[in-house]
NUKE-555234 format. One record per atom (N, C-alpha, C, O, CB): residue in one letter; atom name; y, x, z. Coordinates in pm, 1 decimal. Atoms other than C-alpha are relative to their C-alpha. Glycine has a CB too. Example, Ala and Ser with C-alpha at 12.3 -4.5 7.8 and 13.67 -1.06 7.14 Angstrom:
<pts>
a,N,-119.0,89.0,0.0 $
a,CA,-450.0,1230.0,780.0 $
a,C,120.0,90.0,0.0 $
a,O,118.1,193.6,66.5 $
a,CB,2.7,-99.2,124.6 $
s,N,-119.0,-82.0,-6.0 $
s,CA,-106.0,1367.0,714.0 $
s,C,109.0,-77.0,73.0 $
s,O,219.8,-26.1,89.9 $
s,CB,46.2,41.4,-141.5 $
</pts>
This chain:
<pts>
x,N,-93.1,6.4,-113.6 $
x,CA,-2167.6,1359.2,737.9 $
x,C,-48.9,93.5,109.6 $
x,O,-167.7,97.4,141.5 $
x,CB,13.4,-145.9,54.2 $
x,N,32.8,-93.3,-108.3 $
x,CA,-2159.6,1618.0,1010.5 $
x,C,-7.6,-74.4,132.6 $
x,O,44.8,-185.0,145.9 $
x,CB,104.5,113.9,8.2 $
x,N,16.2,61.0,-132.0 $
x,CA,-2248.6,1543.7,1372.0 $
x,C,120.2,21.7,89.9 $
x,O,226.8,62.4,43.8 $
x,CB,-122.7,54.6,66.8 $
x,N,-109.4,-9.5,-98.4 $
x,CA,-2036.4,1547.7,1688.1 $
x,C,60.1,139.5,12.0 $
x,O,173.5,153.0,58.1 $
x,CB,-49.7,-43.2,134.9 $
x,N,-55.1,-135.1,-8.2 $
x,CA,-1994.6,1927.5,1667.7 $
x,C,125.0,14.5,-85.8 $
x,O,217.1,87.8,-49.8 $
x,CB,-104.6,102.5,-42.8 $
x,N,-117.6,-6.5,86.7 $
x,CA,-1748.3,1879.1,1382.1 $
x,C,119.7,-60.4,71.1 $
x,O,229.3,-4.7,65.2 $
x,CB,-25.7,-72.8,-133.6 $
x,N,-108.8,66.2,-71.9 $
x,CA,-1538.3,1641.2,1591.2 $
x,C,52.7,91.2,110.0 $
x,O,173.5,95.1,133.2 $
x,CB,-47.2,-134.5,59.6 $
x,N,-44.3,-90.3,-107.1 $
x,CA,-1526.1,1893.9,1874.6 $
x,C,91.2,109.4,-53.6 $
x,O,176.0,159.8,20.1 $
x,CB,-120.6,62.8,70.1 $
x,N,-82.2,-104.8,58.6 $
x,CA,-1368.2,2145.9,1636.3 $
x,C,138.8,-47.9,-41.7 $
x,O,226.0,34.2,-70.4 $
x,CB,-70.2,57.9,-118.5 $
x,N,-130.1,54.1,40.6 $
x,CA,-1077.7,1913.8,1550.4 $
x,C,94.6,5.2,119.2 $
x,O,62.9,-45.0,227.0 $
x,CB,-13.7,-146.1,-53.7 $
x,N,-95.7,-13.2,-110.0 $
x,CA,-772.3,1992.5,1759.5 $
x,C,113.2,-100.0,-10.1 $
x,O,187.9,-118.6,85.9 $
x,CB,56.5,139.7,3.3 $
x,N,-107.2,98.3,16.0 $
x,CA,-538.3,1730.6,1620.7 $
x,C,-11.5,-70.4,-133.3 $
x,O,-79.4,-23.4,-224.6 $
x,CB,136.9,66.5,12.5 $
x,N,-5.0,76.7,124.5 $
x,CA,-479.0,1472.4,1353.0 $
x,C,146.7,-29.0,-27.8 $
x,O,220.9,-70.5,61.3 $
x,CB,-85.1,-133.6,8.9 $
x,N,-138.5,18.9,39.9 $
x,CA,-153.1,1446.6,1162.1 $
x,C,9.5,-120.3,-93.0 $
x,O,-61.5,-127.5,-193.3 $
x,CB,55.7,127.2,-68.4 $
x,N,-24.6,116.6,84.0 $
x,CA,-32.2,1116.3,1018.0 $
x,C,140.2,12.4,-58.7 $
x,O,237.4,33.4,13.8 $
x,CB,-15.8,-133.0,81.0 $
x,N,-129.0,-4.8,69.0 $
x,CA,245.9,1120.3,759.3 $
x,C,27.4,-140.3,-53.9 $
x,O,-0.6,-168.5,-170.4 $
x,CB,0.5,108.0,-116.3 $
x,N,-15.6,140.1,35.7 $
x,CA,342.2,753.8,751.8 $
x,C,127.8,-29.2,-78.6 $
x,O,141.0,-138.1,-134.3 $
x,CB,-2.1,-83.3,123.9 $
x,N,-126.5,30.1,67.4 $
x,CA,689.9,787.6,599.9 $
x,C,28.8,92.0,-117.9 $
x,O,139.4,90.0,-172.0 $
x,CB,113.2,8.9,98.3 $
x,N,-19.9,-85.6,116.3 $
x,CA,640.9,1045.9,325.0 $
x,C,79.3,125.8,28.1 $
x,O,126.3,190.6,-65.5 $
x,CB,67.7,-76.3,-106.0 $
x,N,-76.1,-119.8,-34.3 $
x,CA,812.3,1327.6,512.6 $
x,C,-73.3,126.7,-43.1 $
x,O,-12.1,217.2,-99.8 $
x,CB,27.4,4.0,150.0 $
x,N,76.9,-119.5,33.4 $
x,CA,533.6,1581.0,462.1 $
x,C,-62.6,-7.3,-139.2 $
x,O,-75.3,94.8,-206.8 $
x,CB,-108.2,21.5,103.0 $
x,N,63.2,20.9,130.4 $
x,CA,369.8,1436.3,150.6 $
x,C,76.8,-107.3,-74.7 $
x,O,114.9,-208.9,-16.7 $
x,CB,-149.8,-39.8,15.3 $
x,N,-70.4,97.8,81.7 $
x,CA,539.8,1253.5,-133.5 $
x,C,-96.9,-113.2,-34.9 $
x,O,-184.9,-96.2,-119.3 $
x,CB,58.4,66.1,-129.3 $
x,N,92.3,111.8,19.6 $
x,CA,366.9,914.7,-123.6 $
x,C,63.3,-116.5,-74.6 $
x,O,-1.2,-219.6,-93.5 $
x,CB,-51.4,-48.0,133.2 $
x,N,-68.9,110.7,66.2 $
x,CA,624.5,702.0,-307.4 $
x,C,-72.4,-42.9,-127.0 $
x,O,-90.2,-162.6,-149.3 $
x,CB,143.7,39.2,-32.9 $
x,N,68.8,35.8,123.9 $
x,CA,440.9,717.8,-642.1 $
x,C,-132.8,-69.1,27.7 $
x,O,-168.2,-164.9,-41.1 $
x,CB,-23.0,123.9,-85.3 $
x,N,126.5,63.8,-36.6 $
x,CA,108.4,631.7,-478.8 $
x,C,23.1,-142.9,48.9 $
x,O,-49.5,-234.7,10.8 $
x,CB,-72.1,82.0,108.3 $
x,N,-32.1,133.6,-50.2 $
x,CA,263.8,337.4,-296.3 $
x,C,39.5,-91.1,-115.3 $
x,O,-5.2,-205.6,-122.4 $
x,CB,113.2,6.5,104.6 $
x,N,-41.5,81.4,114.8 $
x,CA,428.2,215.0,-616.6 $
x,C,-119.8,-35.9,-87.3 $
x,O,-128.1,-147.5,-138.6 $
x,CB,105.6,74.4,-83.5 $
x,N,120.3,27.8,78.6 $
x,CA,96.5,244.6,-799.3 $
x,C,-80.9,-113.9,64.3 $
x,O,-123.9,-206.0,-5.1 $
x,CB,-87.1,127.7,-12.7 $
x,N,78.0,102.9,-69.5 $
x,CA,-82.6,34.1,-535.8 $
x,C,69.6,-136.3,-4.0 $
x,O,3.4,-238.9,-19.7 $
x,CB,-24.3,41.5,145.3 $
x,N,-75.3,125.6,10.4 $
x,CA,193.6,-229.4,-536.2 $
x,C,-15.6,-56.6,-141.2 $
x,O,-33.5,-177.2,-158.3 $
x,CB,151.1,22.3,34.2 $
x,N,15.8,46.6,137.9 $
x,CA,169.0,-245.6,-916.4 $
x,C,-140.7,-51.4,-27.0 $
x,O,-156.7,-152.2,-95.7 $
x,CB,33.1,112.0,-97.2 $
x,N,137.8,47.7,15.3 $
x,CA,-211.3,-278.1,-906.5 $
x,C,-13.1,-141.5,55.6 $
x,O,-72.2,-229.1,-7.6 $
x,CB,-99.4,95.3,71.2 $
x,N,7.2,131.8,-63.7 $
x,CA,-176.3,-572.3,-669.8 $
x,C,79.8,-102.4,-78.5 $
x,O,34.7,-215.5,-97.0 $
x,CB,51.0,6.8,144.1 $
x,N,-84.7,90.3,77.9 $
x,CA,105.7,-726.7,-872.3 $
x,C,-68.4,-39.4,-131.3 $
x,O,-64.8,-155.9,-170.8 $
x,CB,136.3,66.0,-28.6 $
x,N,70.6,30.1,124.0 $
x,CA,-95.3,-699.4,-1194.5 $
x,C,-115.8,-96.1,24.1 $
x,O,-134.1,-191.9,-51.0 $
x,CB,-51.0,128.5,-64.3 $
x,N,119.2,80.8,-27.1 $
x,CA,-407.1,-851.3,-1040.4 $
x,C,34.9,-143.6,36.2 $
x,O,-31.6,-236.5,-9.7 $
x,CB,-81.0,62.4,112.2 $
x,N,-28.0,134.0,-52.0 $
x,CA,-241.4,-1148.7,-870.9 $
x,C,119.7,-69.7,-65.0 $
x,O,127.7,-192.6,-62.3 $
x,CB,23.0,8.6,146.7 $
x,N,-117.8,62.0,60.7 $
x,CA,87.6,-1205.8,-1053.9 $
x,C,3.9,18.3,-151.6 $
x,O,92.5,-34.3,-219.0 $
x,CB,126.1,57.6,61.5 $
x,N,6.1,-29.2,143.3 $
x,CA,-11.6,-1083.2,-1401.5 $
x,C,129.3,61.2,-53.3 $
x,O,173.7,28.2,-163.3 $
x,CB,-31.4,-126.2,-76.9 $
x,N,-119.8,-68.1,47.9 $
x,CA,296.9,-865.3,-1424.4 $
x,C,9.2,138.9,60.6 $
x,O,-37.7,164.9,171.4 $
x,CB,126.0,-81.2,33.3 $
x,N,-27.0,-136.2,-46.1 $
x,CA,394.6,-503.1,-1393.9 $
x,C,144.3,2.7,47.3 $
x,O,234.2,-45.6,-21.5 $
x,CB,-25.9,107.2,-113.4 $
x,N,-135.2,-10.6,-54.9 $
x,CA,695.1,-433.9,-1175.7 $
x,C,62.1,131.8,-44.7 $
x,O,-2.3,236.5,-37.5 $
x,CB,-1.7,-10.2,155.4 $
x,N,-70.6,-121.3,37.5 $
x,CA,949.7,-185.4,-1303.0 $
x,C,41.3,74.5,125.9 $
x,O,57.0,15.1,232.6 $
x,CB,123.0,-32.2,-87.9 $
x,N,-34.8,-85.8,-114.6 $
x,CA,1042.8,103.5,-1076.2 $
x,C,122.4,-53.3,74.7 $
x,O,125.4,-53.0,197.7 $
x,CB,26.4,144.2,-47.3 $
x,N,-121.9,52.1,-63.5 $
x,CA,1387.5,-47.4,-1012.3 $
x,C,-29.1,-124.4,83.4 $
x,O,36.3,-148.3,185.0 $
x,CB,105.6,-32.2,-106.2 $
x,N,37.0,121.3,-73.6 $
x,CA,1223.5,-372.0,-898.3 $
x,C,-68.8,31.9,131.8 $
x,O,-72.4,-51.2,222.6 $
x,CB,-90.7,-87.2,-84.9 $
x,N,72.6,-37.4,-121.6 $
x,CA,1027.3,-181.5,-634.7 $
x,C,81.8,87.3,94.2 $
x,O,53.8,91.7,214.0 $
x,CB,-126.9,71.8,-36.7 $
x,N,-75.0,-94.2,-84.4 $
x,CA,1284.6,69.5,-508.4 $
x,C,66.4,-66.8,119.6 $
x,O,76.3,-5.6,225.9 $
x,CB,105.1,70.0,-82.4 $
x,N,-64.3,70.2,-111.2 $
x,CA,1461.0,-191.2,-292.4 $
x,C,-94.5,-12.3,118.5 $
x,O,-51.4,-24.7,233.2 $
x,CB,47.2,-138.8,-44.1 $
x,N,98.5,29.7,-103.8 $
x,CA,1140.3,-229.6,-99.2 $
x,C,-36.7,120.3,85.5 $
x,O,-106.4,104.1,185.7 $
x,CB,-123.7,-55.1,-62.7 $
x,N,36.8,-114.3,-82.2 $
x,CA,1111.1,125.1,32.7 $
x,C,75.8,-2.6,130.9 $
x,O,198.5,-11.4,135.1 $
x,CB,26.6,130.8,-74.0 $
x,N,-54.4,11.8,-134.2 $
x,CA,1164.8,118.6,402.9 $
x,C,-79.0,-103.8,78.1 $
x,O,-132.4,-72.0,184.4 $
x,CB,149.4,-37.2,-4.4 $
x,N,80.5,99.6,-71.7 $
x,CA,996.0,-210.1,502.6 $
x,C,-149.3,35.2,-8.2 $
x,O,-190.8,104.9,-100.7 $
x,CB,25.0,-142.0,-58.0 $
x,N,144.8,-23.2,7.6 $
x,CA,622.0,-198.7,581.4 $
x,C,-56.0,-57.0,-130.2 $
x,O,-16.7,-165.4,-173.4 $
x,CB,-72.0,-63.4,121.9 $
x,N,51.3,37.9,130.7 $
x,CA,422.7,-220.0,258.5 $
x,C,-68.3,-136.9,0.6 $
x,O,-60.0,-209.5,-98.5 $
x,CB,-96.4,104.7,-48.6 $
x,N,62.7,132.6,-2.2 $
x,CA,225.3,-525.6,369.0 $
x,C,104.3,-111.4,-3.5 $
x,O,77.2,-218.9,-57.0 $
x,CB,-87.8,-15.1,124.4 $
x,N,-108.6,98.9,11.7 $
x,CA,555.8,-712.3,409.2 $
x,C,43.7,-13.7,-145.4 $
x,O,75.7,-123.3,-191.2 $
x,CB,120.9,40.2,88.5 $
x,N,-36.9,2.3,141.1 $
x,CA,637.5,-616.8,51.0 $
x,C,-102.4,-80.8,-79.4 $
x,O,-65.5,-166.0,-160.2 $
x,CB,10.9,143.7,-56.0 $
x,N,107.5,72.3,70.3 $
x,CA,300.1,-743.3,-75.6 $
x,C,9.5,-148.9,31.3 $
x,O,-3.5,-232.3,-58.4 $
x,CB,-140.3,55.1,40.3 $
x,N,-12.4,142.3,-37.6 $
x,CA,344.4,-1067.9,119.6 $
x,C,115.8,-66.3,-73.7 $
x,O,104.4,-180.7,-117.7 $
x,CB,19.9,-14.3,152.4 $
x,N,-115.8,57.5,69.1 $
x,CA,687.2,-1120.2,-36.6 $
x,C,-32.0,-24.5,-147.0 $
x,O,0.2,-130.7,-200.3 $
x,CB,122.4,92.7,13.0 $
x,N,38.7,20.4,139.7 $
x,CA,553.4,-1067.8,-389.6 $
x,C,-100.4,-114.0,-12.0 $
x,O,-91.2,-195.0,-104.2 $
x,CB,-59.0,129.1,-59.1 $
x,N,102.5,104.1,5.3 $
x,CA,255.3,-1292.8,-315.2 $
x,C,59.8,-138.3,19.1 $
x,O,10.7,-235.2,-38.8 $
x,CB,-106.4,25.2,105.4 $
x,N,-60.1,130.8,-26.0 $
x,CA,479.5,-1572.6,-190.4 $
x,C,69.1,-56.7,-124.3 $
x,O,102.1,-175.2,-128.4 $
x,CB,100.1,10.4,114.8 $
x,N,-65.2,48.9,122.2 $
x,CA,635.7,-1593.7,-538.0 $
x,C,-99.7,-67.6,-94.4 $
x,O,-59.9,-119.0,-199.0 $
x,CB,69.6,115.6,-72.4 $
x,N,101.9,62.3,84.8 $
x,CA,307.0,-1724.1,-682.3 $
x,C,-75.9,-104.3,80.3 $
x,O,-165.6,-68.7,156.7 $
x,CB,-97.6,106.2,-57.2 $
x,N,65.9,105.0,-78.1 $
x,CA,198.7,-2062.0,-539.0 $
x,C,-147.1,-19.5,-35.6 $
x,O,-220.1,-83.9,39.7 $
x,CB,72.8,-129.7,-18.8 $
x,N,138.8,17.2,43.1 $
x,CA,-132.2,-2044.1,-731.4 $
x,C,-97.0,96.1,68.4 $
x,O,-218.6,79.1,58.9 $
x,CB,-9.1,17.9,-149.0 $
x,N,83.8,-102.7,-62.3 $
x,CA,-259.7,-1745.0,-532.2 $
x,C,4.4,-16.8,151.0 $
x,O,112.9,-22.6,208.8 $
x,CB,46.4,142.5,-40.6 $
x,N,-1.5,4.3,-146.9 $
x,CA,-370.3,-1773.9,-168.7 $
x,C,71.0,124.5,54.5 $
x,O,43.5,235.8,9.6 $
x,CB,-145.3,-9.6,56.7 $
x,N,-85.3,-109.5,-49.8 $
x,CA,-125.9,-1557.4,29.1 $
x,C,-80.1,118.3,51.6 $
x,O,-34.9,232.3,41.1 $
x,CB,90.4,-50.7,110.3 $
x,N,77.8,-108.8,-60.0 $
x,CA,-400.2,-1354.5,195.4 $
x,C,-71.2,84.8,-105.9 $
x,O,-102.0,201.1,-79.9 $
x,CB,-102.4,-56.9,97.9 $
x,N,76.1,-72.8,102.0 $
x,CA,-574.2,-1252.3,-130.4 $
x,C,66.7,130.9,-41.5 $
x,O,-0.7,233.8,-42.1 $
x,CB,-19.1,-87.5,-121.9 $
x,N,-62.5,-128.4,35.9 $
x,CA,-315.7,-991.4,-242.6 $
x,C,3.9,98.6,117.0 $
x,O,-8.7,219.3,96.5 $
x,CB,141.5,-23.8,-50.8 $
x,N,-2.7,-87.4,-117.6 $
x,CA,-292.2,-855.0,112.0 $
x,C,-136.2,65.7,18.1 $
x,O,-144.9,186.2,42.2 $
x,CB,39.3,-79.6,127.4 $
x,N,135.2,-55.8,-11.9 $
x,CA,-670.2,-812.9,130.3 $
x,C,-28.6,101.5,-110.2 $
x,O,-87.7,206.6,-85.4 $
x,CB,-104.3,-112.1,-4.4 $
x,N,23.6,-91.3,112.6 $
x,CA,-679.6,-652.8,-214.7 $
x,C,74.3,130.7,21.4 $
x,O,16.0,237.9,4.8 $
x,CB,43.5,-64.6,-133.2 $
x,N,-79.6,-120.3,-23.9 $
x,CA,-399.5,-408.2,-133.3 $
x,C,-65.6,85.5,108.7 $
x,O,-74.4,207.6,96.1 $
x,CB,145.0,-37.4,40.4 $
x,N,62.2,-72.4,-110.9 $
x,CA,-572.4,-314.9,191.2 $
x,C,-127.0,72.0,-42.0 $
x,O,-166.0,170.7,20.4 $
x,CB,-31.0,-95.1,113.1 $
x,N,123.1,-62.3,45.4 $
x,CA,-887.6,-229.4,-1.8 $
x,C,23.5,120.0,-91.7 $
x,O,-69.9,195.3,-119.3 $
x,CB,-84.2,-101.5,-70.7 $
x,N,-27.1,-111.7,92.7 $
x,CA,-713.4,21.2,-234.0 $
x,C,-0.6,132.3,71.1 $
x,O,20.4,236.2,8.4 $
x,CB,133.4,-19.1,-69.8 $
</pts>
C-alpha cells in the first residue's frame, strides 16, 4: 500500500451505482444467485431476477431471505455484503 502521497494525486472518485458506465447486471445477478444458493438451496433463473432490477439490492436479498423461515433474516444480507 502506498502512503499519503498517492492520495494527494487522486483528483476525484467516480461511482457507477446504476450500471450507466459499467455493465454490472451480470455481476449483480451472480451475487444474488450465490446468496440464493447458500441460504435457499436454489438457483434463480434470469427471469426470476429481472423484476428486481431497480430496487436496492439489499432489499432484493431481504425479500428472498424472508421466503425461508429456517434462515435468520440477517444471514443472507451479511453474506451478500461480504461478496
